[in-house]
C-alpha positions in Angstrom: 90.5 -16.3 51.5 88.6 -13.9 53.7 84.9 -14.3 54.4 84.1 -11.2 52.2 86.0 -12.6 49.2 84.4 -16.0 49.7 80.9 -14.5 49.6 81.8 -12.6 46.4 83.2 -15.8 44.8 80.0 -17.8 45.8 77.7 -15.1 44.3 79.7 -15.1 41.1 79.7 -18.9 40.9 75.9 -19.1 41.5 75.3 -16.5 38.8 77.5 -18.3 36.3 75.9 -21.7 37.0 72.4 -20.3 36.6 73.4 -18.6 33.4 74.6 -21.9 31.9 71.2 -23.7 32.4 69.0 -24.4 29.5 66.3 -21.9 28.4 68.2 -18.9 29.6 68.3 -16.1 27.0 71.2 -13.9 26.1 70.5 -10.4 24.9 66.7 -10.7 25.1 66.5 -6.9 24.7 67.6 -7.4 21.1 66.5 -11.0 20.3 63.1 -11.3 22.1 60.3 -9.1 20.7 58.2 -9.8 23.8 60.9 -8.6 26.2 59.7 -5.7 28.4 62.0 -3.6 30.5 59.3 -2.6 33.1 61.5 0.2 34.6 61.2 1.5 38.1 62.6 4.8 39.3 63.1 5.4 43.1 64.6 7.8 45.6 66.8 6.1 48.2 67.9 7.0 51.7 70.1 5.0 54.0 73.3 4.5 55.8 76.8 3.5 54.6 79.3 2.0 57.1 82.9 2.1 55.7 85.3 -0.4 57.3 87.2 1.5 59.9 85.1 4.6 59.5 81.9 6.1 61.0 78.5 5.6 59.5 77.2 8.3 57.1 73.7 9.0 55.8 73.1 8.5 52.1 70.7 9.8 49.5 70.4 8.7 46.0 68.5 7.6 42.9 67.9 4.0 41.7 66.7 2.8 38.3 65.8 -0.9 38.0 64.5 -2.9 35.0 64.2 -6.4 33.7 67.7 -7.3 32.5 68.2 -7.1 28.7 71.6 -8.9 28.6 70.7 -12.2 30.2 67.3 -13.4 31.3 66.0 -16.5 33.1 63.2 -18.6 31.6 60.7 -17.1 34.1 62.0 -13.4 33.6 63.4 -13.1 37.1 66.7 -11.3 36.5 66.3 -7.6 37.3 69.2 -5.0 37.0 69.6 -2.2 39.5 71.6 0.9 38.7 72.1 3.2 41.7 73.9 6.4 42.5 74.2 7.5 46.1 76.0 10.3 47.9 77.2 10.7 51.4 79.1 13.5 53.2 80.6 13.0 56.7 83.3 15.1 58.4 84.4 16.7 55.1 84.7 13.4 53.3 82.3 13.1 50.4 81.6 9.8 48.5 79.6 9.3 45.4 78.9 5.7 44.8 77.7 4.2 41.5 76.5 0.6 41.6 75.3 -2.0 39.1 73.6 -5.1 40.6 71.9 -7.8 38.5 69.7 -9.8 40.9 67.8 -13.1 40.6 64.4 -12.4 42.1 61.8 -14.7 43.7 58.2 -13.8 44.3 57.0 -14.1 47.9 53.4 -13.3 47.3 51.3 -10.1 47.8 53.4 -8.2 45.2 56.6 -8.7 47.2 59.8 -10.1 45.7 63.2 -10.8 47.2 66.3 -10.8 45.1 70.1 -11.2 45.4 73.1 -11.1 43.2 76.6 -9.8 42.6 77.3 -6.0 42.6 79.9 -3.8 40.9 80.8 -0.4 42.2 82.8 2.7 41.5 83.2 5.2 44.4 84.5 8.7 43.9 86.1 9.9 47.2 86.6 13.6 47.8 88.2 15.4 50.8 90.6 18.3 51.3 93.7 17.1 49.4 92.1 13.9 48.2 90.2 13.0 45.0 90.3 9.3 44.1 88.0 6.8 42.5 88.1 3.2 43.7 86.4 0.2 42.2 85.1 -2.9 43.7 82.6 -5.8 43.9 80.4 -7.4 46.4 76.9 -8.7 46.9 73.5 -7.0 47.2 70.1 -8.2 48.3 66.7 -6.5 48.4 63.1 -6.8 49.2 60.8 -5.0 46.7 57.0 -4.3 46.9 55.0 -3.2 43.8 51.4 -2.1 43.8 50.4 -0.8 40.4 52.6 2.3 39.8 53.8 2.6 43.4 57.1 1.0 44.5 58.9 0.6 47.9 61.8 -1.5 49.0 64.8 -2.1 51.2 68.4 -3.0 50.1 71.4 -4.4 52.0 74.8 -4.6 50.3 78.4 -5.1 50.9 81.3 -3.9 48.7 85.1 -4.7 48.8 87.0 -2.0 46.9 90.5 -1.8 45.6 93.0 0.4 47.4 94.3 3.4 45.4 97.2 5.4 46.9 95.9 4.5 50.4 92.3 5.3 49.6 89.6 2.5 49.8 86.0 2.3 50.6 85.1 -1.2 51.7 81.6 -0.8 53.1 78.3 -2.2 54.2 75.1 -0.2 53.4 71.4 -0.3 53.9 68.8 1.8 52.2 65.1 2.2 51.9 63.6 3.3 48.6 60.3 4.7 47.3 59.3 5.4 43.7 57.2 4.6 40.7 56.9 1.7 38.2 56.6 2.7 34.5 
């Protein structure tokens, strides 16, 4: 088993183990009248490094919120939905990501979080139009001050190969936005 697949298996095992602990809530969006989504919308900018390829600059949009499907006793599961685009040497990628993360407060309105990540990447180039799917891990550091939000993310994805196209990658991004 490669290091990448081991990291993914470890992240999934940790998430499953945490979810089986007592006091965790399933579907709090529908079963807990006190559940608050507390959404954040942010612009992202960063760099994606595909395996075997050259780095490309990315821009995107991220929506994060308190998870409504599964929630810890202390409300520390936050879901991140991200869409990012990159264009380098005529190859365009549009990456969609879902990453639920367990977050831990560090103090001073700063939290750190990590969790599994699922992705779909649409690749386009002359003579190529494929969508590949994958999984990985994501981690981030978020800062909230009232309505203002800033953060940084690091993630790695392993994608399936489809007719010779794949997009295994490591990415880093900074983000700024607003809490609602």
